N, C-alpha and C positions, 0 to 999 in steps of 0.2 A: 794382420796375422797371416803368415804363409800357410799354404795348404798342408805341408808336412806337420806343422805345429797343430793345426786344427784337427788333423787326423789323429795325432798323438793324444790330444785332449779327449777325443771320442772313444779311444781304445779302453776296453774293460779287461783288465788282467786279473781274472779270478784264479784262485789257487785250486789245484787239483790234489786230491788225497793220494798219497803213495803208501801202500801197506807193506810193512816189513815184518813178517812173521818171526824171523830169526831173532829180532830184537824185542819181541813181545814178552809178556808175562802171563800169569794165570787169567788175567782179564781180557787177553786177546793180543792181536798183532800190534806192534808199535806203528803209529801213524805219523807221517811227516807230510808236508805240503810243498807243492812246487808250482810256480807260475810258469806260463808258456816260455819256451826257449825262444829267445829273440835273435835277430840277425846280429845284434851287438854281442850277445852271449857266445854265439858261434864264432864270431870274429876273435873274441878274447881267447877262446879255447884253441882256435887254429893258430894263434900266435905262439902258444906254448906247445901245441901238438899239431904240427903242420898237416899231417895226414889224418886228422881226427875223423872226418866223415867216412873215409874209406877203411881205416884201420883203428878202431877204438881200442886203445890199450887200457889196462886196469888203472894206470895213472891218470889217463884222460877222463875216465869215468869217475874216479875219485874227485878230480878237479870240478867236474860237472856237478857232482853232489854237493861239494863244498860251496859252489857258486849259487845253487838254486834251492837247497833244502831249507825249509822254514818250519817254524812251529805254527800252531793254529792261529796265533796272533800276528803272524807275518814277520816274526823275528828270525834272523839267520840262526841256524843250528850249529853250523861249523864255520869258524872264521879264522882260526889260528893255524900256524904251520904245524903245531902239535896235533890239532884235530886231523889234519891231512895225514900225518904219520900214523895216528891211531887207526884211521880208516884203511890205510894201506896194509894194515895187519889183519883186516877182516877177510873172511872167506870170499873167494872170487865169485862164487855163485850169488852171494848176497849183494855184492857191489854191482854185478851185471844186472841183477833183477831190479834194483833200485833205478839204475840208469835207464834200463829199458822202459820202466814205468814212466820215468820223466819224459822220455821221448814219445810215448804213446799218446798222441793227441786225439786219435780217433778210436773209439771202442768198436768192437765187432758189431755187426748188424744184429746178432742175437742179443747181445748185451743191451743195445739201444732199445730193441723191441721188448726186452724183458723176458725173453725165452730162455 
């Protein structure tokens, strides 16, 4: 087995919770899950949106959400072209908040320490 394959087998990709208050109900914010954004994910996004890392458009954020959003069981939430069109009709602040949470790998020092 090559080193890259061995490293891939050791990798633990746990899902992080993404809270979407705008999609919630009386019981609280809607929760979706996202695994870490990988080099492969960025490569796929940059093929469609060449300046993705320097200029995140709403379309690129929607594509990120479609690519990474899962339910608690690890199933994709958005997979069809129709889902993408529906998300493009969402308010921009909701889409940007979800995308920002997906990119937020490191919490603030205060959150980590529980302050």
